GUVEXRO-877255 format. One record per atom (N, C-alpha, C): residue number from 1; residue in three letters; chain; atom name; z negated, y, x. Coordinates in Angstrom, 1 decimal. Atoms other than C-alpha are relative to their C-alpha. Layout:
<pts>
- NUM,ALA,A,CA,Z,Y,X $
...
</pts>
This chain:
<pts>
- 1,MET,A,N,-0.9,-1.1,0.5 $
- 1,MET,A,CA,-1.9,2.8,28.3 $
- 1,MET,A,C,-0.7,0.7,-1.0 $
- 2,ASP,A,N,0.6,-0.8,1.0 $
- 2,ASP,A,CA,-3.3,5.6,26.4 $
- 2,ASP,A,C,1.0,0.3,-1.2 $
- 3,ILE,A,N,-0.8,-0.3,1.2 $
- 3,ILE,A,CA,-2.0,6.1,22.9 $
- 3,ILE,A,C,0.0,1.5,-0.2 $
- 4,PRO,A,N,-0.1,-1.4,0.1 $
- 4,PRO,A,CA,-0.8,9.7,22.5 $
- 4,PRO,A,C,-0.6,0.5,-1.3 $
- 5,LYS,A,N,0.5,-0.7,1.2 $
- 5,LYS,A,CA,-2.5,12.2,20.1 $
- 5,LYS,A,C,1.1,0.8,-0.5 $
- 6,MET,A,N,-1.0,-0.9,0.4 $
- 6,MET,A,CA,0.5,14.5,20.0 $
- 6,MET,A,C,1.4,-0.8,0.0 $
- 7,TRP,A,N,-1.2,0.7,0.1 $
- 7,TRP,A,CA,3.8,13.1,18.8 $
- 7,TRP,A,C,1.1,0.9,-0.3 $
- 8,ASP,A,N,-1.2,-0.8,0.4 $
- 8,ASP,A,CA,7.3,14.6,18.7 $
- 8,ASP,A,C,0.7,-0.7,-1.1 $
- 9,ILE,A,N,-0.6,0.6,1.3 $
- 9,ILE,A,CA,8.7,14.0,15.2 $
- 9,ILE,A,C,1.2,0.7,-0.3 $
- 10,ASP,A,N,-1.3,-0.5,0.5 $
- 10,ASP,A,CA,12.3,14.4,14.3 $
- 10,ASP,A,C,0.1,-0.4,-1.5 $
- 11,PHE,A,N,0.0,0.1,1.4 $
- 11,PHE,A,CA,12.2,14.9,10.6 $
- 11,PHE,A,C,1.4,-0.3,-0.6 $
- 12,ALA,A,N,-1.3,0.4,0.6 $
- 12,ALA,A,CA,14.9,13.6,8.2 $
- 12,ALA,A,C,0.8,1.3,-0.4 $
- 13,CYS,A,N,-0.6,-1.3,0.3 $
- 13,CYS,A,CA,15.7,17.3,7.4 $
- 13,CYS,A,C,0.8,0.6,1.2 $
- 14,GLY,A,N,-0.6,-0.5,-1.2 $
- 14,GLY,A,CA,16.8,17.8,11.0 $
- 14,GLY,A,C,-0.9,0.8,0.9 $
- 15,HIS,A,N,0.9,-0.8,-0.9 $
- 15,HIS,A,CA,13.9,19.8,12.3 $
- 15,HIS,A,C,-0.9,-0.9,0.8 $
- 16,SER,A,N,0.8,0.8,-0.9 $
- 16,SER,A,CA,11.7,18.6,15.1 $
- 16,SER,A,C,-1.3,0.8,0.2 $
- 17,GLN,A,N,1.3,-0.7,-0.2 $
- 17,GLN,A,CA,8.0,19.4,15.6 $
- 17,GLN,A,C,-1.0,-0.9,0.7 $
- 18,GLU,A,N,1.2,0.8,-0.6 $
- 18,GLU,A,CA,5.0,18.2,17.8 $
- 18,GLU,A,C,-1.1,0.0,-1.0 $
- 19,ILE,A,N,1.0,0.1,1.1 $
- 19,ILE,A,CA,2.5,16.9,15.4 $
- 19,ILE,A,C,-1.3,-0.7,0.7 $
- 20,ASP,A,N,1.2,0.4,-0.5 $
- 20,ASP,A,CA,-1.2,16.3,16.3 $
- 20,ASP,A,C,-0.5,-1.2,-1.0 $
- 21,LEU,A,N,0.5,1.2,0.7 $
- 21,LEU,A,CA,-2.1,12.7,15.1 $
- 21,LEU,A,C,-1.3,-0.5,0.4 $
- 22,SER,A,N,1.2,0.4,-0.5 $
- 22,SER,A,CA,-5.5,12.6,16.6 $
- 22,SER,A,C,-0.9,-0.3,-1.2 $
- 23,GLN,A,N,0.9,0.3,1.2 $
- 23,GLN,A,CA,-7.1,12.4,13.0 $
- 23,GLN,A,C,0.3,-1.4,-0.4 $
- 24,LYS,A,N,-0.4,1.4,0.4 $
- 24,LYS,A,CA,-5.3,9.0,12.6 $
- 24,LYS,A,C,-0.7,-1.0,1.1 $
- 25,ARG,A,N,0.5,1.1,-1.0 $
- 25,ARG,A,CA,-6.8,5.8,14.2 $
- 25,ARG,A,C,1.1,-0.3,0.8 $
- 26,ILE,A,N,-1.1,0.2,-0.9 $
- 26,ILE,A,CA,-4.8,4.9,17.2 $
- 26,ILE,A,C,0.9,-1.2,-0.5 $
- 27,ASP,A,N,-0.8,1.1,0.4 $
- 27,ASP,A,CA,-3.5,1.7,15.5 $
- 27,ASP,A,C,0.8,0.4,-1.2 $
- 28,GLN,A,N,-0.7,-0.5,1.1 $
- 28,GLN,A,CA,-2.1,3.9,12.6 $
- 28,GLN,A,C,1.0,1.0,0.4 $
- 29,ARG,A,N,-0.8,-1.2,-0.4 $
- 29,ARG,A,CA,-0.4,6.6,14.7 $
- 29,ARG,A,C,1.6,-0.3,0.0 $
- 30,ALA,A,N,-1.4,0.3,-0.1 $
- 30,ALA,A,CA,3.0,4.9,15.4 $
- 30,ALA,A,C,0.6,-0.2,-1.4 $
- 31,GLY,A,N,-0.5,0.2,1.4 $
- 31,GLY,A,CA,3.4,3.8,11.7 $
- 31,GLY,A,C,0.1,1.3,-0.7 $
- 32,TYR,A,N,0.0,-1.3,0.7 $
- 32,TYR,A,CA,2.5,7.2,10.5 $
- 32,TYR,A,C,1.1,1.0,0.6 $
- 33,ALA,A,N,-1.1,-0.8,-0.6 $
- 33,ALA,A,CA,4.9,8.9,13.0 $
- 33,ALA,A,C,1.4,-0.4,-0.6 $
- 34,LYS,A,N,-1.3,0.5,0.6 $
- 34,LYS,A,CA,7.7,6.6,11.7 $
- 34,LYS,A,C,0.2,0.5,-1.4 $
- 35,TRP,A,N,-0.1,-0.4,1.4 $
- 35,TRP,A,CA,6.8,7.5,8.1 $
- 35,TRP,A,C,0.4,1.5,-0.1 $
- 36,LEU,A,N,-0.3,-1.5,-0.1 $
- 36,LEU,A,CA,6.9,11.3,9.0 $
- 36,LEU,A,C,1.5,0.1,0.2 $
- 37,GLU,A,N,-1.4,-0.1,-0.4 $
- 37,GLU,A,CA,10.4,10.8,10.5 $
- 37,GLU,A,C,0.9,-0.2,-1.2 $
- 38,GLN,A,N,-0.9,0.3,1.2 $
- 38,GLN,A,CA,11.7,9.6,7.1 $
- 38,GLN,A,C,-0.1,1.0,-1.1 $
- 39,ARG,A,N,0.2,-1.1,0.9 $
- 39,ARG,A,CA,10.5,12.7,5.4 $
- 39,ARG,A,C,0.5,1.3,0.6 $
- 40,ASP,A,N,-0.3,-1.4,-0.4 $
- 40,ASP,A,CA,11.4,16.4,5.4 $
- 40,ASP,A,C,-1.2,0.7,0.7 $
- 41,CYS,A,N,1.1,-0.7,-0.6 $
- 41,CYS,A,CA,9.2,18.7,7.5 $
- 41,CYS,A,C,-0.7,0.8,-1.2 $
- 42,PHE,A,N,0.8,-0.7,1.0 $
- 42,PHE,A,CA,6.5,20.6,5.6 $
- 42,PHE,A,C,0.8,1.2,-0.7 $
- 43,ASP,A,N,-0.7,-1.2,0.5 $
- 43,ASP,A,CA,8.5,23.8,5.2 $
- 43,ASP,A,C,1.2,-0.3,-0.8 $
- 44,CYS,A,N,-1.2,0.3,0.8 $
- 44,CYS,A,CA,11.7,22.1,3.9 $
- 44,CYS,A,C,-0.5,-0.7,-1.3 $
- 45,PHE,A,N,0.5,0.6,1.2 $
- 45,PHE,A,CA,9.6,19.9,1.5 $
- 45,PHE,A,C,-0.5,1.1,-0.9 $
- 46,LYS,A,N,0.6,-1.0,0.8 $
- 46,LYS,A,CA,7.8,23.0,0.3 $
- 46,LYS,A,C,1.1,0.8,-0.7 $
- 47,SER,A,N,-1.1,-0.9,0.6 $
- 47,SER,A,CA,11.1,25.0,-0.2 $
- 47,SER,A,C,0.7,-0.7,-1.1 $
- 48,LYS,A,N,-0.8,0.8,1.0 $
- 48,LYS,A,CA,12.6,22.2,-2.3 $
- 48,LYS,A,C,-0.8,0.1,-1.4 $
- 49,GLY,A,N,0.9,-0.1,1.2 $
- 49,GLY,A,CA,9.7,22.7,-4.9 $
- 49,GLY,A,C,-0.3,-1.4,-0.6 $
- 50,THR,A,N,0.3,1.2,0.7 $
- 50,THR,A,CA,8.3,20.1,-7.1 $
- 50,THR,A,C,1.1,-0.3,-1.1 $
- 51,LYS,A,N,-0.9,0.4,1.0 $
- 51,LYS,A,CA,10.6,18.1,-9.3 $
- 51,LYS,A,C,-0.7,-0.3,-1.3 $
- 52,LYS,A,N,0.6,0.3,1.3 $
- 52,LYS,A,CA,9.8,17.8,-13.0 $
- 52,LYS,A,C,0.4,-1.4,-0.3 $
- 53,VAL,A,N,-0.3,1.4,0.3 $
- 53,VAL,A,CA,9.5,14.2,-14.1 $
- 53,VAL,A,C,0.4,0.0,-1.5 $
- 54,SER,A,N,-0.5,0.1,1.3 $
- 54,SER,A,CA,11.5,13.4,-17.2 $
- 54,SER,A,C,-1.0,-0.7,-0.9 $
- 55,LYS,A,N,0.9,0.7,1.0 $
- 55,LYS,A,CA,9.7,12.3,-20.4 $
- 55,LYS,A,C,0.3,-1.5,0.0 $
- 56,GLU,A,N,-0.4,1.4,-0.1 $
- 56,GLU,A,CA,11.7,9.1,-20.1 $
- 56,GLU,A,C,-0.7,-0.7,1.1 $
- 57,ARG,A,N,0.7,0.5,-1.2 $
- 57,ARG,A,CA,10.4,8.5,-16.6 $
- 57,ARG,A,C,-1.5,-0.1,-0.1 $
- 58,GLU,A,N,1.5,0.1,0.2 $
- 58,GLU,A,CA,6.8,9.3,-17.6 $
- 58,GLU,A,C,-0.3,-1.2,-0.9 $
- 59,LYS,A,N,0.2,1.2,0.9 $
- 59,LYS,A,CA,7.1,6.7,-20.4 $
- 59,LYS,A,C,0.1,-1.3,0.7 $
- 60,GLU,A,N,-0.2,1.2,-0.7 $
- 60,GLU,A,CA,8.4,4.1,-18.0 $
- 60,GLU,A,C,-1.2,-0.2,0.9 $
- 61,ARG,A,N,1.2,0.1,-0.9 $
- 61,ARG,A,CA,5.5,4.8,-15.5 $
- 61,ARG,A,C,-1.2,-0.4,-0.8 $
- 62,ALA,A,N,1.1,0.3,0.8 $
- 62,ALA,A,CA,3.0,4.6,-18.3 $
- 62,ALA,A,C,0.1,-1.5,-0.4 $
- 63,GLU,A,N,-0.1,1.4,0.3 $
- 63,GLU,A,CA,4.4,1.2,-19.4 $
- 63,GLU,A,C,-0.3,-0.8,1.1 $
- 64,GLU,A,N,0.1,0.8,-1.3 $
- 64,GLU,A,CA,4.5,-0.1,-15.8 $
- 64,GLU,A,C,-1.5,-0.1,0.2 $
- 65,LEU,A,N,1.4,0.0,-0.2 $
- 65,LEU,A,CA,0.8,0.9,-15.5 $
- 65,LEU,A,C,-0.7,-0.9,-1.0 $
- 66,GLU,A,N,0.6,0.9,1.0 $
- 66,GLU,A,CA,-0.1,-0.9,-18.7 $
- 66,GLU,A,C,0.2,-1.4,0.5 $
- 67,ASN,A,N,-0.3,1.3,-0.5 $
- 67,ASN,A,CA,1.6,-4.0,-17.3 $
- 67,ASN,A,C,-0.8,-0.4,1.2 $
- 68,VAL,A,N,0.9,0.2,-1.2 $
- 68,VAL,A,CA,-0.2,-3.7,-14.0 $
- 68,VAL,A,C,-1.5,-0.2,-0.4 $
- 69,ALA,A,N,1.5,0.2,0.5 $
- 69,ALA,A,CA,-3.6,-3.3,-15.9 $
- 69,ALA,A,C,-0.2,-1.5,-0.6 $
- 70,VAL,A,N,0.1,1.3,0.6 $
- 70,VAL,A,CA,-2.9,-6.5,-17.8 $
- 70,VAL,A,C,-0.1,-1.1,1.1 $
- 71,GLN,A,N,0.0,1.0,-1.0 $
- 71,GLN,A,CA,-2.1,-8.4,-14.6 $
- 71,GLN,A,C,-1.3,0.1,0.9 $
- 72,GLU,A,N,1.3,-0.2,-0.8 $
- 72,GLU,A,CA,-5.2,-6.9,-12.8 $
- 72,GLU,A,C,-1.2,-0.7,-0.7 $
- 73,LYS,A,N,1.1,0.6,0.7 $
- 73,LYS,A,CA,-7.5,-8.0,-15.6 $
- 73,LYS,A,C,0.2,-1.6,0.0 $
- 74,ARG,A,N,-0.2,1.5,-0.1 $
- 74,ARG,A,CA,-5.9,-11.6,-15.6 $
- 74,ARG,A,C,-0.4,-0.5,1.3 $
- 75,ASP,A,N,0.2,0.4,-1.4 $
- 75,ASP,A,CA,-6.3,-11.8,-11.8 $
- 75,ASP,A,C,-1.4,0.3,0.4 $
- 76,GLY,A,N,1.3,-0.4,-0.4 $
- 76,GLY,A,CA,-9.9,-10.3,-11.8 $
- 76,GLY,A,C,0.0,1.0,1.1 $
- 77,LEU,A,N,0.0,-1.0,-1.0 $
- 77,LEU,A,CA,-8.9,-7.4,-9.6 $
- 77,LEU,A,C,-0.7,1.3,-0.3 $
- 78,LEU,A,N,0.8,-1.2,0.2 $
- 78,LEU,A,CA,-11.1,-4.4,-9.1 $
- 78,LEU,A,C,0.9,1.2,0.1 $
- 79,PRO,A,N,-0.7,-1.3,-0.2 $
- 79,PRO,A,CA,-10.1,-0.8,-9.4 $
- 79,PRO,A,C,0.0,0.4,1.5 $
- 80,LEU,A,N,-0.1,-0.4,-1.4 $
- 80,LEU,A,CA,-9.0,0.8,-6.1 $
- 80,LEU,A,C,-0.5,1.4,0.1 $
- 81,SER,A,N,0.4,-1.3,-0.3 $
- 81,SER,A,CA,-10.5,3.8,-4.5 $
- 81,SER,A,C,1.3,0.8,0.5 $
- 82,GLY,A,N,-1.0,-0.7,-0.5 $
- 82,GLY,A,CA,-8.3,6.7,-3.5 $
- 82,GLY,A,C,0.4,1.1,-1.0 $
- 83,SER,A,N,-0.5,-1.0,1.0 $
- 83,SER,A,CA,-6.5,9.7,-5.2 $
- 83,SER,A,C,0.7,-0.7,-1.1 $
- 84,ASP,A,N,-0.6,0.6,1.1 $
- 84,ASP,A,CA,-5.0,9.1,-8.5 $
- 84,ASP,A,C,1.5,-0.4,0.4 $
- 85,LYS,A,N,-1.3,0.4,-0.4 $
- 85,LYS,A,CA,-1.5,9.1,-6.9 $
- 85,LYS,A,C,0.0,-1.3,0.9 $
- 86,GLN,A,N,0.1,1.2,-0.8 $
- 86,GLN,A,CA,-2.6,6.6,-4.3 $
- 86,GLN,A,C,-0.3,-1.2,-0.8 $
- 87,GLN,A,N,0.4,1.0,0.8 $
- 87,GLN,A,CA,-4.2,4.4,-6.9 $
- 87,GLN,A,C,1.2,-0.6,-0.8 $
- 88,VAL,A,N,-1.2,0.4,0.8 $
- 88,VAL,A,CA,-1.0,4.3,-9.0 $
- 88,VAL,A,C,1.0,-0.8,0.9 $
- 89,TRP,A,N,-0.9,0.7,-0.9 $
- 89,TRP,A,CA,1.1,3.4,-6.0 $
- 89,TRP,A,C,-0.6,-1.3,0.5 $
- 90,ALA,A,N,0.6,1.2,-0.6 $
- 90,ALA,A,CA,-1.3,0.9,-4.5 $
- 90,ALA,A,C,-0.1,-1.1,-1.0 $
- 91,ARG,A,N,0.1,1.0,1.1 $
- 91,ARG,A,CA,-1.8,-0.9,-7.8 $
- 91,ARG,A,C,1.3,-0.7,-0.2 $
- 92,SER,A,N,-1.3,0.6,0.1 $
- 92,SER,A,CA,1.9,-1.4,-8.1 $
- 92,SER,A,C,0.4,-0.8,1.2 $
- 93,LEU,A,N,-0.2,0.7,-1.2 $
- 93,LEU,A,CA,2.2,-2.5,-4.5 $
- 93,LEU,A,C,-0.8,-1.3,0.0 $
- 94,ARG,A,N,0.9,1.1,0.1 $
- 94,ARG,A,CA,-0.7,-4.9,-5.0 $
- 94,ARG,A,C,0.6,-1.1,-1.0 $
- 95,ARG,A,N,-0.6,0.9,1.0 $
- 95,ARG,A,CA,1.0,-6.4,-8.1 $
- 95,ARG,A,C,1.2,-0.6,0.5 $
- 96,ASP,A,N,-1.2,0.6,-0.6 $
- 96,ASP,A,CA,4.3,-6.8,-6.3 $
- 96,ASP,A,C,-0.2,-1.0,1.0 $
- 97,VAL,A,N,0.3,0.9,-1.1 $
- 97,VAL,A,CA,2.8,-8.4,-3.3 $
- 97,VAL,A,C,-0.6,-1.3,-0.6 $
- 98,LEU,A,N,0.5,1.2,0.6 $
- 98,LEU,A,CA,0.7,-10.9,-5.4 $
- 98,LEU,A,C,1.0,-0.8,-0.6 $
- 99,ALA,A,N,-1.0,0.8,0.7 $
- 99,ALA,A,CA,3.6,-11.8,-7.5 $
- 99,ALA,A,C,1.0,-0.6,1.0 $
- 100,GLY,A,N,-0.9,0.6,-1.0 $
- 100,GLY,A,CA,5.8,-12.3,-4.5 $
- 100,GLY,A,C,-0.6,-1.2,0.8 $
- 101,LEU,A,N,0.7,1.1,-0.7 $
- 101,LEU,A,CA,3.2,-14.4,-2.8 $
- 101,LEU,A,C,-0.1,-1.3,-0.9 $
- 102,TYR,A,N,0.0,1.2,0.9 $
- 102,TYR,A,CA,2.9,-16.6,-5.9 $
- 102,TYR,A,C,1.3,-0.7,0.0 $
- 103,ASP,A,N,-1.3,0.7,0.0 $
- 103,ASP,A,CA,6.6,-17.2,-6.0 $
- 103,ASP,A,C,0.3,-0.6,1.4 $
- 104,LEU,A,N,-0.2,0.6,-1.4 $
- 104,LEU,A,CA,6.7,-17.8,-2.2 $
- 104,LEU,A,C,-0.7,-1.3,0.2 $
- 105,TYR,A,N,0.8,1.2,-0.3 $
- 105,TYR,A,CA,3.9,-20.3,-2.2 $
- 105,TYR,A,C,-0.2,-0.9,-1.1 $
- 106,VAL,A,N,0.3,0.9,1.1 $
- 106,VAL,A,CA,3.2,-21.7,-5.7 $
- 106,VAL,A,C,1.3,-0.5,-0.6 $
- 107,THR,A,N,-1.2,0.4,0.7 $
- 107,THR,A,CA,6.5,-21.6,-7.5 $
- 107,THR,A,C,0.9,-0.9,0.9 $
- 108,SER,A,N,-0.8,0.8,-0.8 $
- 108,SER,A,CA,8.2,-23.0,-4.4 $
- 108,SER,A,C,-0.6,-1.4,0.3 $
- 109,GLU,A,N,0.8,1.2,-0.1 $
- 109,GLU,A,CA,5.5,-25.8,-4.5 $
- 109,GLU,A,C,-0.4,-0.2,1.5 $
- 110,GLU,A,N,0.6,0.1,-1.4 $
- 110,GLU,A,CA,4.5,-25.1,-0.8 $
- 110,GLU,A,C,-1.5,-0.2,-0.1 $
- 111,HIS,A,N,1.4,0.1,0.1 $
- 111,HIS,A,CA,1.0,-24.7,-2.0 $
- 111,HIS,A,C,-0.3,-0.1,-1.6 $
- 112,ASP,A,N,0.3,0.0,1.4 $
- 112,ASP,A,CA,-0.9,-25.2,-5.3 $
- 112,ASP,A,C,-0.8,1.2,-0.4 $
- 113,GLU,A,N,0.7,-1.2,0.6 $
- 113,GLU,A,CA,-2.7,-22.8,-7.6 $
- 113,GLU,A,C,-1.4,0.1,0.6 $
- 114,GLU,A,N,1.3,0.0,-0.7 $
- 114,GLU,A,CA,-6.1,-23.7,-6.0 $
- 114,GLU,A,C,0.1,0.7,1.3 $
- 115,TRP,A,N,-0.1,-0.7,-1.3 $
- 115,TRP,A,CA,-4.9,-22.6,-2.6 $
- 115,TRP,A,C,0.3,1.4,-0.3 $
- 116,PHE,A,N,-0.3,-1.4,0.3 $
- 116,PHE,A,CA,-3.4,-19.4,-4.1 $
- 116,PHE,A,C,-1.3,0.7,-0.4 $
- 117,GLU,A,N,1.3,-0.6,0.4 $
- 117,GLU,A,CA,-6.8,-18.7,-5.7 $
- 117,GLU,A,C,-0.9,0.3,1.1 $
- 118,ALA,A,N,1.0,-0.1,-1.2 $
- 118,ALA,A,CA,-8.8,-19.3,-2.5 $
- 118,ALA,A,C,0.6,0.9,1.1 $
- 119,GLU,A,N,-0.6,-0.6,-1.2 $
- 119,GLU,A,CA,-6.4,-17.9,0.1 $
- 119,GLU,A,C,0.6,1.4,-0.3 $
- 120,ILE,A,N,-0.7,-1.3,0.4 $
- 120,ILE,A,CA,-4.7,-15.0,-1.9 $
- 120,ILE,A,C,-0.9,0.8,-0.9 $
- 121,LEU,A,N,0.7,-0.9,1.0 $
- 121,LEU,A,CA,-6.6,-13.8,-4.9 $
- 121,LEU,A,C,-1.4,0.2,0.4 $
- 122,THR,A,N,1.5,-0.3,-0.4 $
- 122,THR,A,CA,-10.2,-14.1,-3.6 $
- 122,THR,A,C,-0.1,1.1,1.0 $
- 123,PRO,A,N,0.1,-1.1,-0.9 $
- 123,PRO,A,CA,-9.6,-11.9,-0.6 $
- 123,PRO,A,C,0.7,1.2,-0.6 $
- 124,ALA,A,N,-0.6,-1.2,0.6 $
- 124,ALA,A,CA,-7.3,-9.6,-2.6 $
- 124,ALA,A,C,-1.0,0.7,-0.9 $
- 125,ARG,A,N,1.0,-0.6,0.9 $
- 125,ARG,A,CA,-10.1,-9.1,-5.1 $
- 125,ARG,A,C,-1.1,0.8,0.8 $
- 126,MET,A,N,0.9,-0.7,-0.8 $
- 126,MET,A,CA,-12.3,-7.9,-2.2 $
- 126,MET,A,C,0.5,1.3,0.6 $
- 127,ILE,A,N,-0.6,-1.2,-0.6 $
- 127,ILE,A,CA,-10.0,-5.2,-1.0 $
- 127,ILE,A,C,0.0,1.1,-0.9 $
- 128,ALA,A,N,0.3,-1.1,1.1 $
- 128,ALA,A,CA,-11.1,-2.0,-2.7 $
- 128,ALA,A,C,0.6,1.3,0.3 $
- 129,THR,A,N,-0.6,-1.3,-0.3 $
- 129,THR,A,CA,-9.1,0.8,-1.2 $
- 129,THR,A,C,1.5,0.0,-0.2 $
- 130,SER,A,N,-1.4,-0.2,0.1 $
- 130,SER,A,CA,-5.7,2.0,-2.1 $
- 130,SER,A,C,0.7,0.1,1.3 $
- 131,ARG,A,N,-0.5,-0.3,-1.4 $
- 131,ARG,A,CA,-5.1,3.0,1.5 $
- 131,ARG,A,C,0.5,-1.4,0.7 $
- 132,TRP,A,N,-0.3,1.4,-0.7 $
- 132,TRP,A,CA,-5.2,-0.8,2.6 $
- 132,TRP,A,C,1.4,-0.4,-0.5 $
- 133,TRP,A,N,-1.3,0.5,0.6 $
- 133,TRP,A,CA,-2.3,-1.7,0.2 $
- 133,TRP,A,C,1.1,0.8,0.5 $
- 134,ILE,A,N,-1.1,-0.9,-0.5 $
- 134,ILE,A,CA,-0.3,1.4,1.2 $
- 134,ILE,A,C,0.4,-0.3,1.5 $
- 135,ASP,A,N,-0.2,0.2,-1.4 $
- 135,ASP,A,CA,-0.8,0.9,4.9 $
- 135,ASP,A,C,0.7,-1.3,0.4 $
- 136,ASN,A,N,-0.5,1.3,-0.3 $
- 136,ASN,A,CA,0.2,-2.7,4.8 $
- 136,ASN,A,C,1.3,-0.4,-0.7 $
- 137,ARG,A,N,-1.2,0.3,0.9 $
- 137,ARG,A,CA,3.3,-2.4,2.5 $
- 137,ARG,A,C,1.2,-0.4,0.9 $
- 138,GLU,A,N,-1.2,0.2,-0.8 $
- 138,GLU,A,CA,5.8,-2.7,5.4 $
- 138,GLU,A,C,0.0,-1.5,0.5 $
- 139,PHE,A,N,0.0,1.4,-0.4 $
- 139,PHE,A,CA,4.7,-6.3,6.2 $
- 139,PHE,A,C,0.8,-0.9,-0.9 $
- 140,GLY,A,N,-0.6,1.1,0.8 $
- 140,GLY,A,CA,6.7,-9.3,5.0 $
- 140,GLY,A,C,-1.1,-0.8,-0.6 $
- 141,LEU,A,N,1.0,0.8,0.7 $
- 141,LEU,A,CA,5.1,-11.6,2.5 $
- 141,LEU,A,C,-0.7,-1.1,0.8 $
- 142,PRO,A,N,0.7,1.0,-0.8 $
- 142,PRO,A,CA,4.4,-14.4,5.0 $
- 142,PRO,A,C,-1.2,0.5,0.8 $
- 143,ALA,A,N,1.1,-0.6,-0.7 $
- 143,ALA,A,CA,2.0,-12.0,6.8 $
- 143,ALA,A,C,-1.2,0.2,-0.9 $
- 144,PHE,A,N,1.2,-0.4,0.9 $
- 144,PHE,A,CA,-0.2,-11.4,3.8 $
- 144,PHE,A,C,-1.2,-1.0,-0.1 $
- 145,PRO,A,N,1.2,0.9,0.0 $
- 145,PRO,A,CA,-2.4,-14.5,3.8 $
- 145,PRO,A,C,-1.1,0.4,1.2 $
- 146,GLU,A,N,0.9,-0.4,-1.1 $
- 146,GLU,A,CA,-3.7,-13.4,7.3 $
- 146,GLU,A,C,-0.5,1.4,-0.2 $
- 147,LEU,A,N,0.4,-1.5,0.3 $
- 147,LEU,A,CA,-3.7,-9.7,6.3 $
- 147,LEU,A,C,-1.1,0.0,-1.0 $
- 148,LEU,A,N,1.0,0.0,1.0 $
- 148,LEU,A,CA,-5.7,-10.4,3.3 $
- 148,LEU,A,C,-1.3,-0.5,0.4 $
- 149,ALA,A,N,1.2,0.6,-0.6 $
- 149,ALA,A,CA,-8.2,-12.5,5.1 $
- 149,ALA,A,C,-0.7,1.0,0.8 $
- 150,ALA,A,N,0.5,-1.1,-0.8 $
- 150,ALA,A,CA,-8.7,-9.7,7.6 $
- 150,ALA,A,C,-0.5,1.1,-0.8 $
- 151,GLY,A,N,0.4,-1.1,0.9 $
- 151,GLY,A,CA,-8.8,-7.0,4.9 $
- 151,GLY,A,C,-1.3,-0.2,-0.7 $
- 152,ALA,A,N,1.2,0.4,0.8 $
- 152,ALA,A,CA,-11.5,-8.9,3.0 $
- 152,ALA,A,C,-1.3,0.2,0.9 $
- 153,GLN,A,N,1.1,-0.1,-1.0 $
- 153,GLN,A,CA,-13.7,-8.7,6.2 $
- 153,GLN,A,C,-0.1,1.4,0.5 $
- 154,SER,A,N,0.0,-1.3,-0.6 $
- 154,SER,A,CA,-13.0,-5.0,6.9 $
- 154,SER,A,C,-0.8,1.0,-0.8 $
- 155,ASP,A,N,0.6,-1.1,0.7 $
- 155,ASP,A,CA,-14.3,-1.6,5.8 $
- 155,ASP,A,C,0.6,0.2,-1.3 $
- 156,ASP,A,N,-0.8,-0.2,1.2 $
- 156,ASP,A,CA,-11.7,-1.8,3.1 $
- 156,ASP,A,C,-0.5,-0.9,-1.2 $
- 157,ALA,A,N,0.5,1.0,0.9 $
- 157,ALA,A,CA,-13.6,-4.6,1.4 $
- 157,ALA,A,C,-1.2,0.5,-0.9 $
- 158,SER,A,N,1.1,-0.3,0.8 $
- 158,SER,A,CA,-16.0,-4.2,-1.5 $
- 158,SER,A,C,-0.9,-1.2,-0.1 $
- 159,GLU,A,N,0.9,1.1,0.3 $
- 159,GLU,A,CA,-19.1,-6.3,-2.0 $
- 159,GLU,A,C,-0.1,-0.3,-1.4 $
- 160,ASN,A,N,0.1,0.2,1.4 $
- 160,ASN,A,CA,-18.8,-5.9,-5.7 $
- 160,ASN,A,C,1.3,-0.7,-0.6 $
- 161,VAL,A,N,-1.1,0.8,0.4 $
- 161,VAL,A,CA,-16.3,-8.6,-6.4 $
- 161,VAL,A,C,-0.2,-0.5,-1.4 $
- 162,ALA,A,N,0.1,0.4,1.4 $
- 162,ALA,A,CA,-15.5,-9.3,-10.1 $
- 162,ALA,A,C,-0.2,-1.4,-0.2 $
</pts>
């Protein structure tokens, strides 16, 4: 079966459009099409304009990033490549996934800290792209040991592990 390049997208705003997804890898097209369907079309998005972020929300985001930075340093995690927006999002995703995995496996006493270090943190340290964390955010926590192992062996991995 050939994976289509052109996809009919029914956007959340109610508009429909055929979108060329040939620039996406074939294994990313269905997920990206699903993501697009949850958004407004480009024209509706553009017409809404950009929202101003309140000073209070900016302060909350800055504090969250400080907390993420502390946890990254503690766990020996490298900076992620990608745009500034991608990095902020992916760093938060990574923090949430790792904390969830710690609770799932170590706090529950299914595995010990040595296992967590070897099977979770070591491969997580090798994944250097924001895109990897964003692309895999939909998976449940039990899938992540396998995903991390694969990601550490992929093009998303860095040879410069801390």
